[in-house]
C-alpha positions as CSV (number, residue, x, y, z in Angstrom):
1,M,-0.1,23.6,-20.6
2,Q,0.3,22.4,-24.1
3,L,-0.8,18.8,-24.6
4,L,-0.8,16.3,-27.5
5,R,-4.3,15.0,-27.8
6,Y,-5.5,11.8,-29.2
7,L,-9.3,11.8,-28.9
8,L,-11.3,9.1,-30.6
9,P,-15.1,8.7,-30.5
10,S,-14.9,5.3,-28.9
11,F,-13.1,6.7,-25.8
12,C,-14.5,8.8,-23.0
13,P,-15.0,12.4,-24.0
14,E,-13.6,13.9,-20.8
15,S,-10.2,12.3,-21.5
16,L,-7.3,14.7,-22.1
17,I,-5.1,12.1,-23.8
18,C,-5.6,8.6,-25.1
19,G,-4.1,6.1,-27.4
20,F,-6.2,3.4,-29.0
21,G,-5.1,0.9,-31.5
22,C,-1.7,2.5,-31.7
23,C,1.8,1.1,-31.9
24,C,3.7,4.0,-30.4
25,I,2.5,7.4,-29.3
26,T,4.6,9.9,-27.4
27,L,2.9,11.8,-24.6
28,L,4.5,15.2,-23.8
29,L,2.9,16.4,-20.6
30,G,4.1,19.8,-19.3
31,L,7.8,19.3,-19.7
32,A,10.2,18.5,-22.5
33,A,10.9,14.8,-23.2
34,S,14.4,15.3,-21.9
35,G,13.0,15.1,-18.4
36,P,12.2,17.5,-15.6
37,A,14.4,20.4,-14.5
38,S,16.6,19.9,-11.5
39,G,15.6,21.1,-8.0
40,Q,13.0,20.3,-5.4
41,F,9.3,20.2,-6.6
42,A,6.2,20.7,-4.5
43,R,4.2,17.5,-4.1
44,R,0.4,17.5,-4.1
45,Q,0.2,14.8,-1.4
46,L,-3.2,13.5,-2.4
47,P,-4.7,11.1,0.1
48,I,-4.4,7.3,0.1
49,E,-6.6,4.9,2.0
50,F,-5.5,2.1,4.3
51,P,-7.5,-1.1,4.2
52,P,-10.1,-0.7,7.0
53,D,-9.2,-4.2,8.5
54,I,-5.5,-3.4,9.0
55,R,-4.8,-2.2,12.5
56,N,-1.7,-0.9,14.3
57,M,0.0,0.6,11.3
58,P,3.5,1.9,12.1
59,I,2.8,5.2,10.2
60,S,-0.2,7.3,9.4
61,A,-2.0,7.5,6.1
62,A,-1.4,11.3,6.0
63,D,2.3,10.7,6.3
64,V,2.4,8.0,3.7
65,S,0.5,10.5,1.4
66,A,3.3,12.9,2.0
67,G,6.0,10.4,1.0
68,W,7.0,8.9,4.3
69,I,7.8,5.2,4.8
70,A,8.3,3.3,8.0
71,L,11.8,1.8,8.4
72,F,10.6,-0.2,11.5
73,D,7.2,-2.0,11.2
74,G,6.7,-2.1,15.0
75,H,6.9,-5.9,15.4
76,S,9.9,-7.3,13.6
77,L,13.4,-6.5,12.3
78,F,12.4,-7.0,8.7
79,G,14.6,-4.7,6.5
80,W,17.4,-4.5,9.1
81,R,20.6,-6.4,9.5
82,A,22.8,-6.6,12.6
83,E,26.5,-6.2,12.0
84,S,27.6,-7.4,15.4
85,S,26.4,-9.9,18.0
86,A,24.5,-7.4,20.1
87,D,21.1,-8.5,21.5
88,W,18.9,-6.5,19.1
89,R,15.2,-7.5,19.6
90,V,11.7,-6.1,19.4
91,E,9.6,-5.8,22.5
92,N,6.2,-4.1,22.7
93,G,6.7,-2.0,19.5
94,I,10.3,-1.0,20.5
95,I,13.7,-2.0,19.2
96,R,15.7,-2.7,22.3
97,V,19.4,-3.6,22.9
98,D,21.3,-3.9,26.2
99,S,24.1,-6.4,25.8
100,G,26.6,-7.9,23.3
101,E,29.2,-6.7,20.9
102,A,29.3,-3.1,20.0
103,G,28.1,-2.4,16.4
104,L,25.3,-1.4,14.2
105,L,21.8,-2.5,13.4
106,R,21.4,-1.1,9.9
107,T,18.9,-0.9,7.1
108,T,19.3,-3.2,4.2
109,S,18.3,-0.4,1.8
110,Q,20.5,2.6,1.1
111,F,19.4,6.3,1.0
112,D,21.0,9.6,0.2
113,D,18.8,12.7,0.6
114,F,16.1,12.3,3.1
115,E,14.3,13.4,6.3
116,L,14.6,10.9,9.1
117,R,12.7,10.9,12.4
118,L,12.7,8.5,15.3
119,E,12.3,8.4,19.1
120,F,15.0,7.0,21.4
121,L,15.3,6.3,25.1
122,A,18.8,6.0,26.7
123,D,19.7,5.2,30.3
124,R,22.5,7.0,32.1
125,D,25.1,4.4,31.1
126,S,24.1,4.4,27.4
127,A,26.6,5.2,24.6
128,S,24.9,5.0,21.3
129,G,24.2,6.9,18.0
130,V,22.3,7.1,14.8
131,F,24.4,6.7,11.7
132,L,23.6,8.2,8.3
133,R,24.8,7.2,4.9
134,T,27.0,4.6,6.7
135,S,29.0,1.6,5.6
136,P,27.8,-1.6,7.3
137,R,30.9,-1.6,9.5
138,P,32.2,2.0,9.3
139,R,35.9,2.8,9.8
140,G,35.3,6.1,11.5
141,P,32.7,8.9,11.9
142,S,34.8,11.3,9.9
143,V,35.5,8.7,7.1
144,D,32.6,6.7,5.8
145,C,29.5,7.8,7.8
146,Y,27.8,10.6,9.7
147,Q,27.3,9.7,13.4
148,I,24.7,11.5,15.4
149,N,25.8,10.9,19.0
150,I,23.5,9.9,21.8
151,A,25.5,10.8,24.9
152,R,25.4,12.9,28.1
153,P,26.5,16.6,28.2
154,Q,29.9,15.7,29.7
155,S,30.8,13.7,26.6
156,E,33.3,15.2,24.1
157,F,30.4,15.1,21.6
158,P,27.1,15.6,23.5
159,A,23.7,14.4,22.2
160,G,23.0,15.6,18.7
161,S,26.6,16.2,17.7
162,L,28.0,14.9,14.5
163,V,31.0,13.0,15.9
164,E,34.3,14.4,14.8
165,R,32.5,16.9,12.6
166,V,30.5,19.4,14.8
167,K,29.4,19.6,18.4
168,G,25.7,19.7,19.3
169,V,24.2,21.6,22.2
170,A,21.4,19.3,23.4
171,D,20.7,17.5,26.6
172,I,18.4,14.5,26.5
173,R,15.5,13.8,28.9
174,D,15.8,11.0,31.4
175,N,13.3,8.2,31.6
176,E,11.3,9.2,28.5
177,F,11.6,9.0,24.8
178,N,13.4,11.8,23.0
179,R,12.5,12.8,19.4
180,L,15.3,13.0,16.9
181,E,14.7,14.6,13.5
182,V,17.3,14.8,10.7
183,S,17.4,16.5,7.4
184,A,20.2,15.3,5.0
185,I,20.4,17.0,1.6
186,R,23.6,16.5,-0.3
187,G,26.3,17.8,2.1
188,R,24.1,19.6,4.6
189,I,23.0,17.7,7.7
190,R,20.7,19.3,10.2
191,V,19.8,17.7,13.5
192,R,16.9,18.5,15.9
193,I,16.3,16.9,19.3
194,N,12.9,17.4,20.9
195,G,12.2,20.2,18.4
196,E,15.4,22.2,18.9
197,L,18.0,22.6,16.2
198,V,21.2,21.3,17.8
199,A,23.6,20.8,14.9
200,D,23.9,22.2,11.4
201,Y,26.8,20.9,9.4
202,T,27.8,21.0,5.7
203,D,30.3,18.5,4.4
204,P,32.3,19.8,1.4
205,G,32.6,16.2,0.1
206,P,29.3,14.4,0.7
207,L,29.3,10.7,1.1
208,G,26.5,10.0,-1.3
209,R,24.2,7.1,-0.5
210,G,24.5,4.7,2.4
211,F,22.6,2.8,5.1
212,I,20.8,4.1,8.2
213,G,22.3,2.6,11.4
214,L,21.4,2.3,15.1
215,Q,24.5,1.9,17.3
216,F,25.0,-0.1,20.5
217,K,28.1,0.5,22.6
218,S,26.9,0.3,26.2
219,G,23.9,0.7,28.5
220,I,20.2,0.1,27.5
221,M,19.0,1.7,24.3
222,Q,15.5,1.7,22.9
223,F,14.2,3.0,19.5
224,R,10.7,3.4,18.0
225,N,8.7,5.2,15.3
226,I,11.5,5.1,12.8
227,Q,10.4,6.8,9.6
228,L,12.0,8.3,6.5
229,R,11.0,10.5,3.6
230,P,13.2,10.5,0.4
231,L,13.9,14.1,-0.7
232,E,14.8,15.8,-4.0
233,L,12.6,13.5,-6.2
234,Q,11.7,14.6,-9.6
235,P,8.2,14.4,-11.2
236,L,7.7,11.9,-13.9
237,F,4.0,12.4,-13.8
238,D,2.2,14.7,-11.3
239,Q,-0.6,16.4,-13.2
240,D,1.2,19.6,-14.2
241,E,4.8,18.4,-14.1
242,S,5.7,15.4,-16.3
243,A,8.4,13.9,-18.4
244,G,7.9,12.2,-21.7
245,W,6.1,8.8,-21.8
246,T,5.7,6.5,-24.8
247,V,2.5,4.5,-25.2
248,V,2.9,1.0,-26.6
249,A,-0.2,-1.1,-27.4
250,D,-0.3,-4.9,-27.7
251,N,-3.5,-4.8,-29.6
252,D,-6.4,-2.5,-30.6
253,G,-8.1,-2.9,-27.2
254,F,-5.4,-0.9,-25.3
255,E,-6.7,2.3,-23.9
256,C,-4.7,5.1,-22.2
257,S,-5.7,8.5,-21.1
258,V,-5.1,11.3,-18.6
259,N,-8.4,12.1,-17.0
260,E,-9.7,15.4,-15.6
261,P,-8.2,14.9,-12.0
262,G,-4.8,14.4,-13.6
263,E,-4.5,10.6,-13.4
264,I,-3.0,8.2,-15.9
265,W,-5.7,5.6,-16.8
266,L,-4.9,2.3,-18.5
267,A,-7.1,-0.6,-19.7
268,G,-6.3,-3.5,-21.9
269,S,-2.9,-4.9,-22.8
270,G,-0.1,-2.5,-23.3
271,Y,2.2,-0.2,-21.4
272,L,3.7,3.3,-20.9
273,E,7.4,3.7,-21.0
274,S,9.3,6.6,-19.4
275,E,11.7,8.8,-21.3
276,P,14.4,8.9,-18.5
277,T,16.3,5.7,-17.5
278,F,17.2,4.8,-14.0
279,A,19.7,2.3,-12.5
280,N,20.0,3.0,-8.7
281,A,16.9,4.9,-7.8
282,V,14.1,5.8,-5.5
283,I,10.7,5.6,-7.1
284,Q,7.4,6.7,-5.5
285,L,3.9,6.6,-6.9
286,K,0.3,6.2,-6.1
287,S,-2.0,3.7,-7.8
288,R,-5.6,2.4,-7.8
289,I,-6.8,-0.8,-9.5
290,S,-10.2,-2.3,-10.3
291,P,-11.5,-5.3,-8.4
292,G,-9.6,-8.4,-9.2
293,G,-7.1,-6.5,-11.3
294,N,-3.5,-7.2,-12.2
295,S,-0.8,-4.7,-13.2
296,G,2.8,-3.9,-12.4
297,V,5.5,-1.3,-12.3
298,F,8.5,-2.4,-14.2
299,F,12.0,-0.9,-13.7
300,R,15.5,-1.3,-15.3
301,C,13.6,-2.3,-18.4
302,V,15.5,-2.9,-21.6
303,P,14.7,0.2,-23.6
304,G,12.2,-0.3,-26.4
305,E,11.4,-3.9,-25.4
306,R,8.1,-5.1,-24.0
307,L,8.2,-5.4,-20.2
308,N,11.7,-6.9,-20.1
309,G,12.5,-5.5,-16.7
310,Y,12.0,-6.3,-13.0
311,E,8.3,-6.2,-12.1
312,S,6.9,-4.8,-8.9
313,Q,3.5,-6.5,-8.8
314,I,0.1,-4.8,-8.4
315,D,-2.3,-7.5,-7.3
316,N,-4.2,-7.2,-4.0
317,G,-5.6,-10.7,-3.9
318,Y,-5.0,-13.0,-0.9
319,E,-6.2,-16.4,0.4
320,T,-7.6,-16.5,3.9
321,N,-5.6,-13.7,5.4
322,R,-3.3,-10.9,4.2
323,E,-0.1,-12.9,4.9
324,Q,-1.1,-15.3,2.1
325,P,-0.9,-13.3,-1.1
326,L,-2.2,-14.6,-4.4
327,N,-0.1,-14.1,-7.5
328,A,2.8,-12.9,-5.4
329,G,1.0,-9.8,-4.0
330,T,1.2,-6.0,-4.5
331,G,4.8,-4.9,-4.0
332,A,6.3,-8.3,-4.9
333,I,9.1,-8.6,-7.4
334,F,7.2,-11.0,-9.6
335,R,8.7,-14.4,-9.9
336,R,11.5,-13.4,-7.6
337,S,10.2,-12.4,-4.1
338,T,6.7,-12.6,-2.7
339,A,5.2,-9.7,-0.7
340,R,5.1,-10.7,2.9
341,R,1.7,-9.0,3.4
342,I,-1.1,-7.5,1.3
343,M,-1.2,-3.8,2.4
344,A,-3.7,-2.4,-0.2
345,D,-7.2,-3.0,-1.4
346,D,-8.8,-2.9,-4.8
347,D,-10.6,0.4,-5.6
348,R,-8.5,2.3,-3.0
349,W,-5.6,4.6,-3.7
350,F,-2.3,3.2,-2.3
351,A,1.3,4.4,-2.2
352,K,4.3,2.4,-3.4
353,T,8.0,3.2,-2.8
354,L,10.8,1.3,-4.4
355,V,14.5,1.7,-3.4
356,V,16.7,0.0,-6.0
357,E,20.5,-0.1,-5.4
358,G,22.8,-2.6,-7.0
359,P,21.3,-6.0,-6.7
360,H,19.1,-5.0,-3.8
361,V,15.4,-3.9,-3.9
362,G,13.3,-2.7,-1.0
363,V,9.5,-2.2,-1.6
364,W,7.0,-0.4,0.7
365,V,3.3,-0.5,0.1
366,N,1.3,2.1,2.1
367,G,4.5,2.9,4.0
368,Y,5.0,-0.7,5.2
369,Q,8.0,-2.7,3.8
370,V,6.8,-5.9,2.0
371,V,9.9,-6.9,0.1
372,D,13.6,-7.0,1.1
373,W,15.4,-8.9,-1.8
374,S,18.7,-9.1,-3.5
375,D,19.2,-10.6,-7.0
376,Q,21.9,-13.2,-6.7
377,R,21.5,-14.6,-10.3
378,E,24.1,-14.4,-12.9
379,P,24.2,-11.1,-14.9
380,H,22.0,-10.8,-17.9
381,V,20.9,-7.8,-20.1
382,N,17.3,-8.9,-19.6
383,P,16.1,-9.0,-15.9
384,R,13.7,-11.8,-16.8
385,R,16.7,-14.0,-17.3
386,G,19.3,-12.7,-14.8
387,R,20.6,-9.9,-12.7
388,R,20.6,-6.5,-14.5
389,L,22.3,-3.5,-12.8
390,E,22.4,-1.2,-15.8
391,A,20.0,1.7,-16.2
392,G,16.6,1.0,-17.9
393,K,13.2,2.4,-18.4
394,I,10.2,2.5,-16.0
395,Q,7.2,0.9,-17.6
396,L,3.6,1.0,-16.3
397,Q,1.6,-2.1,-17.3
398,G,-1.9,-2.4,-18.7
399,H,-2.4,-6.1,-18.1
400,D,-5.7,-7.3,-19.6
401,D,-9.2,-6.2,-20.8
402,D,-10.8,-6.6,-17.4
403,T,-8.2,-4.5,-15.5
404,H,-8.5,-0.8,-15.2
405,V,-5.5,0.8,-13.4
406,R,-4.7,4.4,-12.5
407,F,-1.5,6.1,-11.6
408,R,-0.7,9.5,-10.2
409,E,2.1,11.4,-8.4
410,I,4.9,9.3,-10.1
411,W,8.3,10.6,-8.7
412,A,11.8,9.2,-9.1
413,R,15.5,10.1,-8.8
414,E,18.8,8.4,-9.3
415,L,20.6,7.8,-6.0
416,A,23.8,9.6,-5.5
417,P,26.9,7.4,-6.0
418,R,28.8,6.3,-2.9
419,R,31.9,8.4,-2.4
């Protein structure tokens, strides 16, 4: 791998790359500055560490390391919105519904290519479904959504079928939870129930991005362990696969390197700016910050301008408990939306996922959603002053001389447009 090297005596000798006292340095790591090639890349899935005092996480650390996020936190409907008056509620770690108007409980974030897994329990009178890439109130299963049916074998579209598209062949177990697994990549939708492939369908005109929805029509429905992994992300930095980054220093004290394990290391005041731009995107990365440190991941930044973008905060401080963040908290959209809980600790690797679509931003820290926010301000070219929907750079912040922050496994992809 050919690297541009900036090695100065004042910086650590094991560094592979560093900038010190510079105004602008381009780092070309592995790939051309035009960005990574298309296609699926293998991810290293290096481990992250949950804070030891956090219990009952809705997802495992190993799954978070592999890119999974929890759509359901196990105790609330945060990140979901009901589109009818059905009695959606959380009981004992389960989303339950058994009365009210037919309709969807759907995510507030949109997704396009992903793996989805969940467990459902349906009684004999239940009529329900799991909706993919759906509109909030879909007009029909062959029009503006993909509906995976939850129904009995005598139904026109038995369990696992994509309604009005392809019939499934599964039966569902009575009086116990069934496991549903879905892979959706562009037009191809594959459905498994209890480990068996029951439907494989390719849409010649894929819908693009949309919401995940849980349906209520009749009976008693229960859902739990709802998790999703975005697919087809491209490496912006992952040791051996990287796009171009520009280093911008605020003063002579800014230090930037790629160390031997393949981690970006920042100290002092400055930032790294990505070569590609993103508007509606999924961004995933892992980070680790020194005790008491402050940093941020900026997105939709005005190209070439200093940190003029939305900031997803990195600051793990809190008051008396993790529900009381200091300085907005890790995952927060700084000055806009406070993280509802601190899910990471200083000096421990944590994972962050951002799903940015239109004015809406969802943020997950260690697989747990901490922000569900929409920018309702008037439009402005600078996100510090108003709503910006246009594409912009990603910037990684070096905040101050006392903060050392590391990044690895930075992956992103523009979301597919809605058809």
